C-alpha positions as CSV (number, residue, x, y, z in Angstrom):
1,E,0.0,0.0,0.0
2,E,1.4,3.4,-1.0
3,V,1.4,6.1,1.6
4,Q,0.5,9.6,0.5
5,L,2.9,12.2,2.0
6,V,1.5,15.7,2.2
7,A,3.7,18.6,3.4
8,R,2.2,21.7,4.9
9,I,4.1,24.8,4.1
10,A,2.5,27.9,5.6
11,D,-1.2,27.4,4.6
12,E,-0.4,25.3,1.5
13,H,-0.6,21.5,1.3
14,I,1.5,19.9,-1.3
15,D,2.4,16.3,-2.4
16,A,5.8,16.0,-0.7
17,L,6.8,13.1,-2.9
18,A,6.4,15.2,-6.0
19,V,8.9,17.8,-4.8
20,P,12.3,17.2,-6.3
21,Y,14.9,16.5,-3.6
22,N,18.3,18.0,-4.3
23,P,20.6,17.7,-1.2
24,D,23.3,20.0,-2.7
25,Q,20.7,22.8,-3.3
26,A,19.2,22.2,0.1
27,L,22.6,22.5,1.8
28,A,23.4,25.6,-0.2
29,L,20.1,27.2,0.9
30,L,20.8,26.3,4.5
31,E,24.3,27.8,4.3
32,E,22.8,31.0,2.8
33,A,20.4,31.2,5.7
34,G,23.2,30.9,8.2
35,Y,22.5,27.3,9.2
36,D,24.5,26.2,12.3
37,H,25.9,22.8,11.4
38,G,25.4,20.0,13.9
39,Q,21.9,21.0,15.0
40,T,19.5,18.2,15.9
41,A,15.9,18.0,14.8
42,I,13.4,15.8,16.6
43,V,11.0,13.9,14.3
44,V,7.8,13.2,16.3
45,F,5.3,10.6,15.0
46,S,2.8,8.1,16.1
47,G,4.7,5.0,17.2
48,E,1.6,2.9,16.6
49,D,1.5,3.4,12.9
50,D,4.1,1.4,10.8
51,Q,3.6,3.5,7.7
52,V,4.1,6.7,9.5
53,A,7.2,5.2,11.1
54,A,8.5,4.4,7.6
55,V,7.9,8.0,6.5
56,A,9.8,9.2,9.6
57,K,12.7,7.1,8.8
58,R,12.7,8.3,5.2
59,I,12.7,11.9,6.3
60,A,15.5,11.2,8.8
61,G,17.6,9.7,6.0
62,D,16.9,12.6,3.7
63,L,17.8,15.2,6.3
64,S,21.0,13.3,7.2
65,L,22.2,14.0,3.7
66,I,22.2,17.7,4.4
67,D,24.0,17.5,7.8
68,I,21.0,17.6,10.0
69,S,21.1,15.1,12.9
70,I,17.7,13.5,13.6
71,E,16.3,12.1,16.8
72,L,13.3,9.8,16.1
73,N,10.7,10.2,18.8
74,P,7.7,7.8,18.4
75,V,4.9,8.7,20.8
76,P,1.4,7.4,21.4
77,G,-1.0,8.8,18.8
78,P,-3.2,10.7,21.3
79,D,-0.2,12.4,22.8
80,L,1.3,13.6,19.5
81,K,0.0,17.2,19.4
82,A,0.9,17.8,23.1
83,V,4.4,16.5,22.7
84,V,5.0,18.6,19.5
85,A,3.7,21.7,21.3
86,S,5.9,21.0,24.4
87,L,9.0,20.5,22.3
88,A,8.3,23.6,20.1
89,S,7.7,25.8,23.2
90,A,11.0,24.6,24.6
91,G,12.8,25.9,21.5
92,E,13.5,22.4,20.0
93,Q,13.7,22.0,16.2
94,V,10.7,19.7,15.5
95,V,9.4,17.9,12.5
96,A,5.9,16.5,13.2
97,I,4.4,13.7,11.1
98,Y,0.6,13.3,11.2
99,R,-1.6,11.0,9.3
């Protein structure tokens, strides 16, 4: 079964798998933006969903290609929004994956 992966950027929802991925360009844009190498982002997702876990691992792999360390953080589905809010309010770099 194929999983649809939709990215939300501002108020726009796009098919994330249709966006070309160019690690060299991404790294150049991060450099231009003053990216501090070695930062860690926390990928938070429902640990009860194997497909979402697979997407989280794919995102972690893609981000590792542009020098972003990833901490995978599976949480119970009902706790997902609260965990994301808590991490974000603490100033953590968070990628949240919702179904």
